[in-house]
BAMAR-135793 format. One record per atom (N, C-alpha, C): x, y, z; residue in three letters. Coordinates in steps of 0.001 Angstrom, whole numbers, padded with zeros to 6 digits, always signed. Each point is the difference from the previous one (the first is absolute). Example, Ala and Ser with C-alpha at 12.3 -4.5 7.8 and 13.67 -1.06 7.14 Angstrom:
2
+013190-005690+007800ALA -000890+001190+000000ALA +000900+001200+000000ALA -000350+001050-000720SER +000820+001190+000060SER -000770+001090+000730SER 
***
This chain:
101
+000845-001166+000000MET -000845+001166+000000MET +000895+001235+000000MET -000308+000920-000856SER +000825+001206-000101SER -000398+001005+001078SER +000816+001032+000172ASP -000283+001026+000994ASP -001316+000715-000297ASP -000260+000244-001266SER -001251+000688-000342SER -001209-000881+000301SER +000135-001306-000204ASP -001089-000928+000337ASP -000232-000028+001512ASP +001086+000014+000768LEU -000113+000021+001460LEU -000661+001295+000487LEU +000349+001097-000624GLU -000606+001281+000373GLU -001491+000002-000317GLU -000371-000548-001160LYS -001417-000079-000361LYS -000755-000868+001010LYS +000613-001123+000360LEU -000619-000892+000980LEU -000140+000693+001346LEU +001041+000704+000412ALA -000051+000727+001271ALA -001087+001062-000035ALA -000114+000714-001120ASP -001044+001017-000136ASP -001389-000612+000085ASP -000187-001152-000637LEU -001297-000682+000066LEU -000340-000393+001431LEU +000994-000528+000722ILE -000215-000415+001388ILE -000344+001203+000863ILE +000760+001072-000164VAL -000253+001214+000792VAL -001392+000544-000302VAL -000364+000046-001260ASN -001326+000511-000366ASN -001108-000849+000609ASN +000182-001322+000009LYS -000993-000891+000621LYS -000098+000265+001500LYS +001148+000143+000651LEU +000006+000258+001434LEU -000661+001331+000337LEU +000308+001027-000778VAL -000597+001315+000236VAL -001511-000068-000206VAL -000447-000691-001033ALA -001431-000132-000264ALA -000697-000741+001132ALA +000623-001065+000487LYS -000589-000774+001103LYS -000065+000847+001266LYS +001066+000761+000282GLN -000001+000856+001184GLN -001089+001062-000109GLN -000196+000558-001186GLN -001044+000998-000197GLN -001376-000619+000253GLN -000196-001234-000448GLU -001269-000703+000224GLU -000233-000194+001501GLU +001039-000418+000708ILE -000111-000211+001446ILE -000294+001319+000701ILE +000687+001064-000399ASP -000222+001325+000594ASP -001430+000477-000232ASP -000504-000210-001212ASP -001368+000419-000315ASP -001016-000746+000860ASP +000202-001307+000186GLU -000902-000783+000842GLU +000047+000498+001447GLU +001203+000287+000482TYR +000159+000475+001376TYR -000698+001349+000191TYR +000184+000901-000937ILE -000634+001316+000099ILE -001515-000138-000038ILE -000498-000888-000859ALA -001453-000216-000069ALA -000532-000512+001330ALA +000733-000913+000653LYS -000423-000507+001306LYS +000017+001106+001045LYS +001020+000836-000026MET +000097+001085+000973MET -001140+001003-000185MET -000332+000314-001242VAL -001107+000918-000279VAL -001307-000604+000499VAL -000199-001291-000235ALA -001218-000675+000467ALA -000078+000023+001517ALA +001130-000209+000676GLN +000000+000042+001459GLN -000312+001399+000510GLN +000515+001015-000668GLN -000292+001377+000399GLN -001495+000274-000128GLN -000598-000491-001084LYS -001440+000186-000180LYS -000769-000719+001109LYS +000451-001213+000346ASP -000665-000765+001051ASP +000094+000709+001352ASP +001089+000691+000234MET +000179+000679+001291MET -001029+001106+000190MET -000493+000563-001094HIS -000991+001064+000093HIS -001424-000540+000001HIS -000133-001297-000102ASN -001289-000670+000031ASN -000410-000195+001458ASN -001248+000190+000321GLU -000477-000151+001378GLU +000146-001428+000505GLU -000017-000960-000889ASP +000080-001398+000393ASP +001436-000502+000121ASP +000960+000902-000083PHE +001410-000397+000054PHE +000337-000571+001366PHE +000648-001153+000011THR +000463-000593+001242THR +001445-000412-000164THR +000711+000011+001090VAL +001393-000420-000018VAL +000063-001428+000504VAL +000625-000855-000775GLU +000155-001380+000412GLU +001459-000246+000331GLU +000230-000913+000886PHE +001335-000428+000371PHE +000807+001104+000666PHE -000658+000944+000653ALA +000738+001016+000744ALA +000501-000643+001285ALA +001248+000207+000276LYS +000596-000628+001157LYS +000831+001043+000726LYS -000288+000219+001258PHE +000734+000982+000771PHE +000882-000716+000997PHE +001247+000390+000025ILE +000953-000614+000913ILE +000275+001007+001108ILE -000070-000413+001253PRO +000259+000917+001100PRO +001391+000626-000108PRO +000186+001096+000703LEU +001259+000732-000080LEU +001199-000825+000445LEU -000219-000944+000899ASN +001130-000807+000453ASN +000382-001077-001020ASN -000734-000063-001104GLY +000336-000927-001071GLY -000552-001399+000184GLY -000644-000269+001127LYS -000541-001329+000243LYS -001523+000081+000020LYS -000662-000892-000725PRO -001465+000004+000045PRO -000492-000453+001375PRO -001184+000456+000354SER -000569-000381+001295SER -000328-001494+000000SER -000185-000531+001193THR -000347-001413+000130THR -001303-000298-000733THR -000978+000905+000127GLU -001280-000200-000683GLU +000190-000056-001514GLU +000850+000900-000535ASP +000246+000001-001435ASP +000700-001281-000432ASP +000947-000468+000813GLN +000697-001238-000322GLN -000980-001174-000013GLN -000895-000033+000974ILE -000989-001084+000062ILE -000915+000041-001223ILE -000465+001207-000364LYS -000868+000126-001173LYS +000713-000478-001263LYS +001274+000374-000132GLU +000765-000417-001172GLU +000189-001516-000012GLU +000284-000564+001162LEU +000160-001455+000082LEU -001308-000722-000290LEU -001115+000550+000475GLN -001293-000623-000258GLN -000321-000008-001496GLN +000380+001066-000691ALA -000197+000033-001452ALA +000871-001070-000666ALA +001230-000147+000477GLY +000879-001038-000532GLY -000517-001389+000305GLY -000575-000162+001190LEU -000575-001290+000390LEU -001155-000366-000925LEU -000850+000959-000258LYS -001130-000238-000896LYS +000502-000414-001385LYS +001019+000706-000488ASP +000574-000316-001301ASP +000594-001408-000013ASP +000720-000352+001062ALA +000630-001319+000074ALA -001049-001109+000003ALA -001082+000231+000726ILE -001070-001004+000056ILE -000672-000138-001362ILE -000253+001136-000664GLU -000630-000051-001320GLU +000877-000748-000997GLU +001324+000137+000142LYS +000929-000679-000900LYS +000361-001393+000483LYS -000637-000411+001093GLU +000212-001315+000602GLU +001468-000238+000370GLU +000657+001076+000438ASP +001384-000079+000464ASP -000052-000078+001531ASP -000280-001202+000499TYR -000272-000164+001419TYR +001244+000119+000869TYR +001157-000283-000544THR +001237+000182+000765THR +000207+001489+000271THR -000148+000812-001041ARG +000114+001449+000164ARG -001079+000519+000938ARG -001211-000512-000139ALA -001103+000430+000855ALA +000300-000300+001468ALA +000589-001154+000271ALA +000340-000359+001386ALA +001051+000946+000563ALA +001005+000350-000814ASP +001033+000935+000453ASP -000593+001381+000279ASP -000883+000437-000865ILE -000637+001307+000182ILE -000847-000008+001269ILE -000746-001094+000226GLN -000840-000092+001195GLN +000863+000049+001261GLN +001172-000640-000014LYS +000908+000061+001151LYS +000418+001436+000281LYS +000295+000753-001065ASN +000398+001389+000176ASN -001152+000854+000528ASN -001214-000254-000459ILE -001167+000729+000495ILE -000170-000275+001488ILE +000118-001265+000394THR -000141-000376+001408THR +001066+000681+000848THR +001240+000038-000487LYS +001070+000681+000736LYS -000339+001466+000233LYS -000447+000667-001052LEU -000340+001417+000134LEU -001163+000215+000957LEU -001001-000856-000091GLU -001159+000122+000891GLU +000385-000231+001448GLU +001024-000840+000212ASP +000480-000275+001362ASP +001011+001033+000475ASP +000301+000996-000846GLY +000931+001049+000388GLY +001451-000330-000210GLY +000285-001079-000691GLU +001384-000379-000276GLU +000465+000677-001296GLU +001278+000366-000058PRO +000498+000584-001245PRO +000226-001086-001057PRO -000101+000386-001249LEU +000267-000935-001101LEU +001493-000089-000212LEU +000462-001177-000404ASP +001408-000168-000342ASP +000236+000675-001349ASP +000967+000900-000066THR +000259+000675-001274THR +001335-000373-000554THR 
***
């Protein structure tokens, strides 16, 4: 392959990459615009908002809620070993014991 052929190939690759990036950027901007519109809608709700206390550690209640969600997921997926481990951690927290980290 000659140098001019390599340059043509490189130009084709770069043009494809730039076009793909532009497509991705356009999709992202469209999503952001849609989210902005949703924020001005009266029915707008925030999902998956999670607040972490200033000390960086979630409260015991928050840890239990998170573990209970994981327990439910483990049971639905029939992962009973994981479910048993999660239940042990829930019991520890309910008894006031710290979790092993």
